[in-house]
N, C-alpha and C positions, 0 to 999 in steps of 0.2 A: 351662358350668353346673355348679356344686358345691353340692349340699345335702346335709342330713340326712335319713335315713331311720329312723324308730323301729320296731324290730319287739319287739313283746311276746311274750315266751315264758312259758310257765304251769308248764314243769317241763324236766326233761333232756330234751332230743329234738331233731329236726329241725322248722323251721318253714319252709313255704315263703312266700317274698315276690316270687315272679316277678311277678304282677300287679302289685303296688304300684310295682315297678320299672318296668314297661313304662311306667304312668302317669306316671312322671317323665320318662320318655323322650319320650312324645308332647307334654308339656307344653314340654319345651328345643326342639321343632321341628327338632333334629338327626335328618338321614335316612340319613347315612352317616358313621362315624366309630368310636370306641370309648368304653365304658362301663367303667370304673373303679370298683372297689369295694375299700373298706377298713372293717373292724370295728374300733370303737374300744376293744376289751376284749381281756384277755388270758385269758379263761376261757371263750371262745365263739369261732366260727369261721365261714368260708363255704364251703360247696360248690355244685359243680353235680352233680345226680343225678337219676335216675329219678323221675317224679311221677305215673306211671300205677299201677303197684302197690304198696300200703301195707306188703307185706311187706319190698319192697327196703330201705325206711327202718328197719323192723323190726330185721332183719338187720345192717346198718350198727351200729345203735346195740348191739344186743347183743355183736357181734364187737368194737368198741371197748372196750364195759366190760368186757369178758374181757381184752383185750389190756393195759389200763390198770386195775387192779382200785382199789378203795378200801381204805383201812386198812392200807397196806404197810407195815411197820416202817421202811423206810428214808426214809420221808416225814418230813420237819423242818417243812414249810411246811403247817402244819395249822390255824392259828389260827380259820379262818373254817369249820372243819367237816372231816369226813371227803371230801368231794368236792373241797375246795381244790386240792390238789396235783394230782389225777388230772385236773382241769380244765384247768390249765395245761398239762400232759402233753399231752392230747388237741388243744388248739389249736396246739401247735407241730407235732404229727403231721399236722394237716390245714392250712388255708389261712386265713390272716389277711385276702386280698387276692384279687380275682379280676379278670380283664380279659374282657370279652364284646364282640366285634365289633356294629356296628350297620349292618343293611344296609335300605334302605326304609323307614325307620323302626321297623324292628323288631330285637329282640335275636337275634342269630344262634345261637339255640338250637334242637337237634334237636327231634324231634317229641315225645319222650318226656322231655326235661330240664326241671328247673327250677332255681330259683335259692333255696338254703335258707341261714339262720342255723342253726348248728349249737350248741345250748346245752348246755354242758358241766355245768352245775350244777343240784342239785335246785330251788332254788327260784327262782320267778319272777322275771323280769327285764323290763326296757326296754333292749334294746341298740340303741346307735347305729352306724349304717354310713354312713360318707361316700361318695357317690355323686358320681363326676365323670364329666360326658358332655360329649364333644368330637368 
């Protein structure tokens, strides 16, 4: 099964979509296999991260923003604003795709793990994620 999943982002940051992904898996009927994800954008990414303590998300976002600052004088790709090139760099440093094993009809995630779309732009967007469950 291949489906497109839309994740709406309201701002720069991490947006969990584990629940929507599990619903797709439930609908597929697959009980053992692999769930592969690919985000169809170059200014957002996918990660698996802690979903219990919000401070983990905050710290990751702060750290990456410090690592890749906006308004660097070396950037030439700035047509869409100060966050344009930093968003592309952040997506290269993280993941455009993920693979998650499926066992007993469940994503094989740890107790405190969630699947996130990491929006690297400031503006809200609808991000498309291709989901292949087999």
